[in-house]
Wavefront OBJ file of the C-alpha trace (Angstrom):
o trace
v 0.000 0.000 0.000
v 1.212 3.512 -0.857
v -0.052 6.869 0.372
v 0.685 10.423 -0.694
v -0.076 13.888 0.609
v -1.477 15.586 -2.504
v -0.272 19.064 -1.522
v 3.292 17.667 -1.271
v 3.248 16.594 -4.948
v 4.767 19.219 -7.246
v 2.354 20.878 -9.635
v 3.125 20.277 -13.308
v 1.292 20.842 -16.554
v 2.111 19.882 -20.118
v 0.162 22.525 -22.037
v -0.933 25.404 -19.800
v -0.439 27.078 -16.440
v -2.775 24.655 -14.653
v -2.276 23.363 -11.144
v -1.976 19.670 -12.097
v -0.679 17.141 -9.602
v 0.217 13.762 -11.066
v -0.465 11.118 -8.442
v 0.265 7.983 -10.476
v 4.027 7.919 -9.928
v 3.979 8.824 -6.209
v 1.381 6.089 -5.642
v 3.165 3.587 -7.890
v 0.132 2.841 -10.055
v 0.675 0.547 -13.021
v -2.793 0.282 -14.551
v -4.472 3.611 -13.838
v -3.542 7.276 -14.304
v -4.600 9.657 -11.531
v -4.278 13.440 -11.530
v -5.713 16.206 -9.400
v -6.473 19.548 -11.071
v -7.289 22.915 -9.514
v -8.739 25.195 -12.177
v -9.258 28.916 -11.780
v -12.239 30.479 -13.546
v -11.754 30.227 -17.318
v -9.064 27.506 -17.207
v -9.392 24.261 -19.172
v -8.242 20.700 -18.545
v -6.974 20.543 -22.144
v -6.651 23.008 -24.975
v -9.474 21.563 -27.032
v -11.880 18.790 -27.913
v -10.093 15.421 -27.940
v -10.619 11.703 -27.334
v -8.385 8.901 -26.125
v -9.004 5.988 -28.470
v -7.222 3.628 -26.071
v -8.269 4.931 -22.635
v -11.474 5.578 -20.705
v -11.559 8.586 -18.400
v -13.526 9.390 -15.267
v -13.626 12.864 -13.744
v -14.737 13.375 -10.138
v -15.512 16.941 -9.081
v -14.775 17.442 -5.378
v -15.228 21.213 -5.236
v -17.050 23.572 -7.601
v -18.446 22.693 -11.014
v -16.834 21.792 -14.321
v -18.372 22.063 -17.775
v -17.499 19.380 -20.328
v -17.889 20.192 -23.993
v -18.841 17.149 -26.062
v -19.812 16.687 -29.693
v -23.486 16.700 -28.687
v -23.799 19.306 -25.922
v -22.254 20.780 -22.792
v -22.542 18.788 -19.554
v -22.091 20.431 -16.145
v -20.620 18.212 -13.417
v -20.964 19.573 -9.894
v -19.369 18.994 -6.501
v -19.876 15.351 -5.522
v -20.615 14.192 -9.088
v -18.601 12.172 -11.597
v -18.649 11.696 -15.372
v -17.203 8.887 -17.517
v -15.982 9.101 -21.097
v -15.541 5.838 -22.983
v -12.562 5.364 -25.296
v -13.173 7.414 -28.425
v -15.642 9.893 -26.860
v -14.678 13.503 -27.561
v -14.627 15.903 -24.612
v -12.926 18.969 -23.198
v -13.390 20.211 -19.644
v -13.418 23.876 -18.641
v -14.166 25.923 -15.568
v -17.024 28.111 -16.813
v -17.887 29.231 -13.271
v -16.531 32.142 -11.267
v -15.008 29.965 -8.520
v -12.091 27.517 -8.352
v -12.775 23.876 -9.294
v -11.008 20.835 -7.870
v -11.332 17.673 -9.944
v -9.687 14.254 -10.049
v -9.030 12.713 -13.470
v -8.759 8.921 -13.618
v -7.692 7.139 -16.795
v -7.370 3.439 -17.577
v -5.212 1.970 -18.837
v -2.575 4.288 -17.381
v -0.682 5.000 -20.597
v -2.547 6.516 -23.519
v -0.878 6.684 -26.912
v -3.783 7.292 -29.272
v -5.188 10.793 -28.796
v -7.659 11.916 -31.467
v -9.152 15.252 -32.465
v -12.384 15.740 -34.431
v -10.677 16.970 -37.594
v -11.500 15.413 -40.952
v -8.627 13.958 -42.979
v -8.097 16.139 -46.069
v -7.079 13.098 -48.142
v -9.626 10.364 -47.357
v -12.289 12.155 -45.294
v -11.857 9.984 -42.174
v -13.695 11.782 -39.370
v -10.865 12.132 -36.844
v -7.097 12.493 -36.858
v -4.469 11.160 -34.452
v -2.257 13.671 -32.612
v 1.450 13.142 -33.311
v 3.558 15.023 -30.782
v 6.715 16.608 -32.022
v 9.134 19.525 -32.100
v 7.504 22.930 -32.129
v 3.958 21.605 -32.030
v 1.736 18.701 -32.824
v 1.051 17.238 -36.238
v -1.975 15.153 -37.169
v -1.954 11.750 -38.874
v -4.948 9.951 -40.319
v -5.361 6.507 -38.730
v -7.100 5.302 -41.902
v -4.843 6.395 -44.812
v -1.706 7.530 -42.884
v -1.883 11.063 -44.359
v 0.276 13.464 -42.320
v -1.041 16.982 -41.733
v 1.952 19.078 -40.720
v 1.556 22.410 -38.956
v -2.208 22.101 -38.402
v -4.158 24.976 -36.874
v -3.633 25.557 -33.143
v -5.191 23.016 -30.771
v -7.826 25.516 -29.650
v -9.260 25.386 -33.209
v -9.482 21.586 -33.389
l 1 2 3 4 5 6 7 8 9 10 11 12 13 14 15 16 17 18 19 20 21 22 23 24 25 26 27 28 29 30 31 32 33 34 35 36 37 38 39 40 41 42 43 44 45 46 47 48 49 50 51 52 53 54 55 56 57 58 59 60 61 62 63 64 65 66 67 68 69 70 71 72 73 74 75 76 77 78 79 80 81 82 83 84 85 86 87 88 89 90 91 92 93 94 95 96 97 98 99 100 101 102 103 104 105 106 107 108 109 110 111 112 113 114 115 116 117 118 119 120 121 122 123 124 125 126 127 128 129 130 131 132 133 134 135 136 137 138 139 140 141 142 143 144 145 146 147 148 149 150 151 152 153 154 155 156 157 158
């Protein structure tokens, strides 16, 4: 058994100035990813609509309320509520309120390698493209025809 004091874990973020505390490594998890986020008003969990083709995600709001954008509509998740996204479901969480939000993000399996955005392939018309991390920014690759879209628009426009 492993325990961790969340406030003792250094805050890190890959894309923005979020307060993100990765708890997977300190807890020694092998099959699940666990992160705590504290979002100020207007902050987002990610820079845009995306899906993990190889991971399901659960978000548990422990303070405040978080709005998830989906392809169908916006869903508000409040203090004491949770929401699940199956692999392949597009979502993007944002703090649309005027108070801080504290949320736990749980992903399984722990490692995700197939992140998709709802952008149509310009070559074959496939409905989503795979994010390919690299250098100055991300490129997109079609999982159907392998077309590479270099220097796509910024993530916020995906």
